[in-house]
N, C-alpha and C positions, 0 to 999 in steps of 0.2 A: 505491501500500500504507498510506504512511504518512499521510495523507490518510482512508483508510477506519477507520485503526483508531484516529484520536481524536479522530472523527464521535461510535467505538460509543462511545468514553469518553464523550462530552463528554451526547446522549442518554441512555447508562445513568446517568450525576450528576446531571440535570437529571432524570428522570423524580424520583429519589429522595429531590432536594432540592420537586421541586412535593409529593412525599409529605407528606416533613416542611411544608412551611409549611399546606396544606388539617389536617391533622394538630392544627397548634398554633390556626392562624383558629377548632377545630371546641373548641380548652380552653375562646378567650379567653371565645366564644360562650357555654360552659355556666354560664362567670366562673370553673373550677377554678382559674386562676390570680390572680385573684382573692386577697388578700392578708385583707380581709373574713373571704371564708368562714371560712379559717379558724382563727381569733378564737372566741377558746370560751367560751360565757354566763356569770359567779361573780356570784353572791351569796349573802358569807357576813359570816355576822356571830361578834364574838363570844359562847365558854363558854356564853353563857347565855339565846340569842334561835339561831332555827333558823329556814333560809328556802327555806319548802315550796317554796312559787313564787315569778314573778318571771313580766311581762312589759314593758314597753314598746309605747306603743298609738303614734299620733302623733298630735296636733304635738308630741310629746314627755312624753307622761303617760309613769307610771311606774302598775303596778296589783302586792300582792305580797302576801304571806299569810305573816304570820311568829307567828313556834307561838315561847313564851316559857315557861324551866325554871327557872331562880330563885326562890331557895329559900323565895321565897313568891308570896305572888299582890300584881298593881301594877294601877295604873293610866296607859292609853298616856293622856297628853295633846298630842302633834300629831308631826308623822312630815312632813319635809324628805326633799329628792333634791337635791342638788346637789354641781357636781366640786372643793370646796372645805371638805367632812368638816364644815362647820359649822354652826349654826343661822339661819343665813339664811332666807330663806321657806318656815320650817315653816307646816303648814295643824291649827289646833286637830283635831280631835275631836270627833265629837259625838256623843254631847251635850254642851254645855258647858264638866262637868266630866271627860271621859276618860270612857273607855273602860277596862273592869270587865275584866282576864282574871286567871282562877283559873291552875295552878300546871300546867303541858303541854299549856293552853289554845294556838286557832292562831285571828289573828284578819286580817280581808281587808283593807286599806286601795284604795280605788281612783281615779285620777288622782291623783296628787302627781303638780304640775309641777315637771319636771325642771330645772335650769338649768344654763349653761355659762359660763364668765366672767363667771359678773354678771347674765345676758340672756336668757329660755328658749330650753330645747334646741330646735334647728328639728328635727322626729323625722320627718326623715319615710323612710322603706320603704325595710332593708336599711343607716339607720347604724349606727353603735354609739356607742355612752356610755359611759364611765369618769364611775363618781360612787363618792359614797355614795348610803345610802339612816341620814338624820338618828334618830335617833326621842329624844321626852322622855320622862317615864314618872315615876311614884311610889310607891316602892316601900307598899305597905298598910298592911305593918305597923310598916318606921318610921317612914313618912311624907316620908324623902329623898327630894333631885328626884336622876334622873341623865341623863342623855346620855350615847344610846352610839350607834353607824357600824357601818352594814355596807360591807363594798366591792358597788360594784352593776358590771357589765366591763355591758352585752346590747345584741345588736346588736337594731334596730326593729322589727317583725313588723304 
C-alpha cells in the first residue's frame, strides 16, 4: 500500500515537472525569456526636434528622420552617433554647406555609423544600441551654431 501511493505521487509530480520543463524550453526557444526582447525603442530629442523614424542596420549604421520645429529655419551641418553624446565622429551633411531645413520640415539622414566606447558599433541583428544622435546646426536668422543630442535606444534590425 505504501509503495503504491508513493509511486502514484512520484508519477503525478513527474508529469507536472516534465510539462513545466517543456513549457520553459518553448519560452526560451521563442525568445520570450530574453531580456532584450522587452527593451523599448527610444529616439527622443529636446523640444525643438523630433524623431519621426529610426532604424539601426547592420553593421551598425543608423537611418533617422529628423523633424525640426525651432523658431527659425536651420542649416543642418553634421550628424553623428555615439554612446558619449559628444561631437566625435560627426559626418558632414552634403552639400558641404549643410542641409537647409524650414520650420516644421524633416530630413532623413542615412548611414551614420554608430560608435560605442570609441570604436564602431558591431551591429549584429537583435543587439541593442544605447547612445546618442548628435547634430550640429546653424540658426539661419542669428547665424549661431548649436549642438543638440537626442537619446537613442534601438535594436538592430
